[in-house]
Each structure stands twice: as structure tokens, then as C-alpha cells.
C-alpha positions, -999 to 999 in steps of 0.1 A, spaced: -860 482 -67 -831 466 -49 -795 467 -61 -786 440 -84 -761 414 -73 -748 384 -90 -751 350 -76 -719 335 -61 -715 306 -86 -712 331 -114 -699 361 -96 -673 382 -111 -646 373 -84 -652 335 -90 -648 341 -129 -615 362 -122 -601 333 -101 -610 308 -128 -594 332 -154 -561 332 -134 -561 293 -142 -569 299 -179 -536 281 -189 -555 250 -180 -583 240 -204 -612 231 -180 -609 263 -158 -609 283 -189 -641 267 -203 -659 270 -170 -649 306 -167 -662 314 -202 -695 296 -194 -700 314 -162 -692 347 -178 -719 339 -206 -743 331 -178 -735 363 -159 -740 383 -191 -774 368 -199 -786 373 -164 -774 408 -164 -790 414 -199 -823 404 -183 -817 428 -154 -807 455 -178 -839 450 -199 -859 454 -167 -840 484 -156 -844 501 -189 -881 502 -181 -875 525 -154 -859 558 -164 -846 564 -130 -822 536 -131 -805 543 -166 -777 560 -150 -766 533 -127 -769 509 -157 -745 530 -175 -722 530 -145 -725 492 -143 -718 489 -180 -686 511 -175 -677 489 -147 -682 458 -168 -661 472 -194 -634 478 -168 -637 444 -156 -633 431 -192 -601 452 -196 -587 439 -163 -595 403 -174 -576 410 -205 -545 424 -186 -546 392 -164 -549 370 -193 -519 388 -209 -500 385 -176 -509 348 -175 -495 343 -210 -462 360 -201 -458 338 -170 -467 306 -192 -440 318 -216 -413 322 -187 -424 288 -173 -420 272 -207 -384 289 -210 -375 274 -177 -387 240 -187 -366 243 -217 -336 254 -197 -340 224 -174 -342 202 -203 -310 217 -217 -292 212 -183 -303 175 -181 -292 170 -217 -258 187 -209 -253 166 -177 -261 134 -197 -237 144 -223 -210 151 -198 -215 119 -180 -214 101 -214 -180 119 -222 -169 111 -186 -176 74 -190 -159 73 -223 -129 91 -210 -128 65 -180 -131 36 -203 -103 49 -226 -81 57 -195 -88 22 -180 -78 7 -215 -46 27 -215 -38 17 -179 -44 -20 -186 -22 -17 -217 5 0 -197 2 -26 -170 6 -55 -196 36 -37 -210 52 -34 -176 44 -70 -169 60 -81 -201 90 -60 -195 95 -75 -160 90 -109 -175 117 -104 -200 140 -91 -173 133 -121 -153 138 -144 -184 172 -126 -191 183 -130 -155 173 -166 -155 192 -172 -187 222 -154 -169 219 -176 -139 217 -208 -160 248 -198 -179 266 -191 -145 253 -224 -133 266 -243 -164 300 -226 -161 303 -234 -124 292 -270 -132 319 -274 -158 344 -260 -135 332 -282 -108 336 -313 -129 370 -302 -141 382 -297 -104 366 -330 -95 385 -348 -123 416 -332 -112 411 -343 -76 405 -378 -87 437 -377 -108 456 -366 -78 441 -393 -56 450 -418 -82 487 -404 -83 487 -405 -45 478 -441 -44 504 -449 -70 531 -429 -50 520 -445 -19 528 -479 -33 560 -468 -49 572 -451 -16 562 -483 4 583 -504 -23 612 -481 -19 612 -482 19 612 -520 17 640 -519 -9 660 -495 12 656 -516 43 666 -549 23 693 -534 2 706 -502 19 739 -503 -1 723 -501 -34 709 -467 -32 728 -439 -49 723 -412 -24 744 -387 -44 720 -391 -73 689 -387 -51 705 -354 -36 711 -343 -70 676 -348 -80 663 -331 -50 687 -301 -59 673 -300 -93 637 -297 -79 646 -271 -56 663 -251 -84 632 -256 -106 606 -246 -80 608 -212 -61 603 -207 -24 566 -198 -29 559 -230 -48 577 -251 -23 559 -237 6 525 -232 -12 498 -256 -22 500 -276 -56 462 -268 -62 452 -232 -57 415 -229 -53 394 -200 -68 388 -170 -46 363 -143 -51 390 -116 -41 409 -125 -72 382 -108 -94 382 -75 -75 411 -51 -80 405 -36 -44 402 -70 -27 431 -84 -47 453 -55 -36 444 -60 1 450 -98 -2 484 -94 -20 495 -71 8 485 -95 35 501 -124 17 532 -104 16 532 -99 53 526 -136 56 555 -144 33 578 -121 53 568 -139 85 576 -173 70 608 -162 57 618 -147 91 610 -179 110 625 -202 83 659 -186 90 658 -197 127 657 -234 119 695 -247 113 690 -283 110 675 -300 79 650 -320 99 635 -289 117 634 -270 83 615 -300 67 591 -300 97 586 -264 93 581 -264 56 555 -295 59 537 -275 86 535 -244 63 521 -264 35 495 -279 57 485 -244 71 484 -230 36 462 -259 24 438 -255 54 436 -218 48 428 -223 12 399 -245 20 388 -221 46 387 -192 22 372 -213 -5 343 -226 18 337 -191 33 301 -180 30 279 -149 40 270 -150 77 298 -176 82 326 -153 91 327 -160 128 327 -198 123 357 -195 99 376 -173 122 370 -198 150 382 -226 126 415 -206 121 419 -205 159 411 -242 161 438 -250 134 463 -229 153 455 -247 184 458 -281 167 493 -273 154 504 -261 189 491 -293 204 510 -314 178 542 -294 184 538 -297 221 539 -336 218 568 -334 196 602 -316 196 601 -294 228 632 -275 215 613 -258 188 580 -254 206 586 -218 219 596 -206 183 566 -226 168 542 -210 194 555 -175 185 554 -181 148 517 -194 150 505 -166 173 520 -140 148 506 -159 117 471 -163 132 459 -125 128 472 -125 92 451 -155 83 421 -139 100 428 -108 80 426 -128 48 393 -142 58 380 -107 64 393 -96 31 376 -126 14 344 -120 33 341 -84 21 333 -98 -13 301 -116 3 293 -83 22 295 -64 -12 275 -91 -30 247 -90 -2 247 -53 -4 242 -54 -40 214 -79 -36 198 -56 -11 201 -27 -33 184 -47 -61 157 -56 -37 154 -20 -27 152 -9 -64 125 -35 -69 107 -24 -39 110 13 -49 96 3 -83 67 -15 -67 61 14 -45 63 38 -73 37 18 -93 13 17 -64 18 55 -59 14 62 -97 -19 41 -95 -31 60 -66 -21 93 -80 -40 85 -114 -71 75 -92 -69 107 -73 -66 127 -106 -96 108 -120 -117 119 -88 -104 155 -92 -114 155 -129 -149 142 -121 -154 168 -93 -140 195 -118 -167 186 -145 -193 186 -119 -183 221 -107 -181 233 -143 -216 221 -151 -230 235 -119 -211 269 -126 -225 271 -162 -260 264 -150 -259 290 -123 -246 315 -148 -275 309 -171 -300 311 -142 -283 344 -132 -289 360 -166 -327 352 -163 -333 358 -126 -348 391 -115 -352 385 -77 -324 402 -60 -323 377 -31 -319 348 -56 -293 367 -75 -272 371 -44 -275 334 -36 -265 324 -71 -234 349 -68 -224 333 -34 -227 298 -49 -205 309 -79 -179 323 -55 -178 291 -35 -176 270 -67 -147 291 -79 -128 286 -46 -135 248 -50 -121 248 -86 -91 266 -74 -85 239 -48 -89 212 -74 -64 230 -97 -38 233 -69 -43 196 -62 -39 186 -99 -7 207 -100 6 188 -70 -2 154 -86 15 165 -118 46 174 -98 44 141 -78 39 121 -111 73 134 -125 92 106 -105 115 123 -82 90 146 -63 77 134 -32 79 139 7 110 130 29 100 121 64 118 119 97 100 99 123 108 82 155 90 55 179 99 61 215 81 29 227 95 7 203 131 18 197 140 44 223 147 82 219 179 78 198 164 59 168 150 75 139 138 64 105 144 86 74 124 77 44 106 90 13 71 86 -1 52 101 -31 18 96 -16 -5 126 -20 -13 122 18 21 112 32 6 105 66 -8 74 50 26 59 47 34 68 82 3 50 94 13 20 74 47 18 90 30 20 125 9 -11 117 9 -44 136 47 -48 130 54 -24 159 36 -20 191 32 19 189 26 46 164 53 67 149 58 104 157 65 127 127 93 152 133 97 166 99 79 163 65 98 178 37 83 183 2 109 183 -26 110 181 -64 138 157 -60 129 137 -30 151 108 -40 181 129 -40 172 147 -7 167 112 10 199 100 -3 218 131 8 205 127 43 214 89 43 249 98 31 253 124 58 241 99 86 258 69 70 282 63 100 251 62 122 233 38 101 220 9 124 220 -19 96 250 -14 74 242 -44 51 204 -40 45 200 -4 33 162 -9 31 163 -7 70 165 32 70 171 35 107 199 57 121 210 61 157 215 99 166 198 125 187 171 151 180 193 181 182 220 169 157 193 155 135 175 190 135 207 208 126 213 185 96 177 189 83 177 228 88 209 231 72 196 214 42 162 233 42 159 261 67 122 265 60 114 231 74 93 230 107 111 205 128 91 190 158 115 183 187 89 167 209 83 130 210 46 127 217 45 90 220 9 92 231 1 54 231 34 46 248 28 72 276 -8 61 280 4 26 284 29 36 311 1 55 330 -20 25 329 7 2 341 16 27 369 -21 30 380 -24 -8 381 8 -10 402 -4 17 427 
């Protein structure tokens, strides 16, 4: 009898293959059905084989084989159950990771919203504070305007009063002249001379030679300027007294006194009308006044012309000095305005930089949360993983994540330092193509990336980009910048507008100053000026 062999569709191999997929319902049912069919067919064969004693032994062997196969099937089923358990654990882990990610995103969104609300509240408070300052300043200006208006109205009334008095005196003088011409013998000259003497005794020399109305000058309100003005006026008084003694006749003395009164009045008007950026015009007006008086004297008494010429030539620089002293007030005031504008600009820049730092901090916190989630997930996978290759990959990834977390913490510390208010970068830059090789800008920025500020300065307002010679980080960048500006103050290009932070010096001396303050600074002495040099090369090639 030939050896028994199962048909392929219910063979043991096929049943084993289907058993491997027993975690799926249909393959399990099919495997059981085929297994039953196999057993039925084998029972038929066994019943046939039992009839023949010669095949009893092979039947026993086959039975043992069947038992072995049944045992192996049970082992495979057990193994499949274990793998199903592991798979379900992994699915649970995935669900946990998804849940944790969703929770972290929810927390992050909530934190972002709260931060945005705080930021909006802070911006509103700052805006209200700025508005209050503007309102207070406006009220102050209105108060000053009201005071000046009252003062102006009072002066206008006083001028009108003097005009009326002048018209009255003119008619009286005309009447007296007519009376003198018609009745010369009736005037009591002794009484007139006595009255004049009483007036001279009442008024001192300054009152006689000065103006009746003294206009308000800004130098009167400054101790320093008042001291300088008094010293110059004392020199003017000495010159007036010196030349007064040179006139012996009453007529010449009268002419001299009237000329001095006219000069003093015109100088009062010039000083009163002086404005910022009008110094040269006022100085020219002094020269024009002196020239006018010389011309008048030249057409008059030739005997006193040399003395008058010498006097006017000597008094002119003193009047110009008075103008310069009064002009210092306008320079100081303009400087204060520039300082206020600079402070406002700095506040605006600081607000922008604080906003950028806050945005950068948010980005870092988001990255930090993502890295933490990934690190925790990898640690959990590492505890469950048995494959050595995958374990090594997880360890490498954890090392990489730890390095990235360290970088984030370093950046957060830097942001915290920059957020303190004074910390930042002081930069030294030049622009060979725009300003030459002896012009440098020294400024300060709180940007996380200071080069961004340099790039902004090199925008469309200048034809070429700036070269960076030094970039100094300091916890007190404001103080460091002020110290450099103070050392280089004599070399400042614009001595009025301090926002123009340009200084005329050379690289070597500038490097010595910077290295003396901070020896660790890397100072670049080369002016690359790439765009400028490329432009020159193009121009030379076109000419060639």
C-alpha cells in the first residue's frame, strides 16, 4: 500500500500557515475546519491501515508525529498570543503618546493665549502711560504758551504806551522849538541846565547809555550763561568808558552817547530775535550795523571819524561774543530736544527688541516642549525595546536631543540676560564706500542676532553695506556705549544731534581704545568693503 499523503488544501503546512494568523477570525476558523477534515480523512486511512498488521507500526509513528504537530501548533498559538499582547501594548503606548501630545499642545495654546493677553495688557498700559505723558507735556506747553501770550500782550501794551508818549513828546518838542525861535529871551536856561543836572544825578551812567526797555534774554535764566554775559558786558562797559573820556566837547559827547544808545538798542533786538540756526545771520547783522554807523560817521564830523572807527572795530567782537553766549542757550535746548528724541527712539527700539525677545523665547519654549515630549517617548520605547540596533538608535537620538536642549537653555539664558534692560551688544562699524576710511559708527543693540541691526543700517539709506570691526557683548551695554562716546566726544562729527553716532578717527587708535576697555574683544582691522571694491572693479573694467 502506498504511503499516505494529505491533499494540499488540507495539508499540515497550510494549516500551520493559517494558524499563524489565528489572531484573525477567518483564518482561525478555516484552519480548524481544515484540521477537522484532515483528522477525518486520516481516521479513514487509519481504519484501513489497522486491517493490515504490517502497517500498525507506521500508524503509531504517524500518531506520534500528529501529537508532535499538535504540540508545535499549541506553541505557535502561545507565541502568537504573546505577540498579540506586545502589539496591544504598543498600541496603548501610541495612544498614550498621542494623548500626551494633545495635552501638551492644549497647554501650549493656553499658555500662548495667556501670554498674548498679558502682552496686550502691557501694551495698553504702556500706551496709556505714553498718552498721560503726552497730555502732561501738552498741558505744560499750553501753560507756557499762556504765560508767553500774557507777557507778549504786556510788552505790546507797553510799546503802544511808549509810542503814544513819543507822539506826545514830538508835539511838545515841536512846540518848544517854535516857542524858542519866536521868543528866545523867555527861556530860563539856568533852570533847564539845573533840570538836566538833576536827571544826570538821578540816573547812573549805565542808565544813561542803556536802553529804557530791556528785552528778556534766555541767558538771564542760566547761571553759567549769565556769568559769561556779565563778563562780556563788563568788557563792553570798560570800552565805552575808555572812549567816552576821549571826547572833550559836549556836542561830541552827546553824539557818542546817542550812538551808544542806538547800538545797545539794536543789540538788544538782535539778541531777542536770535534763533537756532540763525547765528551766522545775526553775526552778519552786527557787522552790517557797525558798517552803517561807520558810514554815518564818515558823512559827518571827520575829526572824530578815526576814534569812532577804532571804537566800533573794538566793540564789534564783544557784541558778536554776546550773540555766541545767547546762542549757547539754543544749542543746549536743541541738544536737550535731541536727547529727548534719542530717549524716545531708544524706548521705541527697546520695546521692539523686548517684543522680539519675547517671540524668540516663545519659539524656544515650544521647541523645548517638543524635545521633552520626544525624549520621554524615546525613553519609554527604550525600556520596552529588545533589539540592540534599535536600542542604539534610540540612545543616539536621546544624545542629540539632550544637546539640542542644552542649546535651547543657553539661548534662554542669553534672552534672560538681554531682557534685563542694559545687556546687549556694542558694535563698531564702518562704510568705506559711503564715508571713507576715517569715519566709524559706534552704537548699541539688544537684538538676539546683532547682525540684523547692522543690516538694517546698511539698507537703502546708504549705497554700501557696513563692515563690522568689533561686536562686544556686555551686561551693561548702555554704559559701555556711553563710555566709548565720552572718550571719543571730541571726535564726534555731529556735536548737536547725539543720535548721529559717527566719529572721525582711525582704526589703530580706535582699536587701542576698545582693547583697553575689553582686552578679550576680537577687533577686525580690515575694511572689506566688498560691494564698494566690486563696484570699483566694474568701473575700471568698463574704462579699460
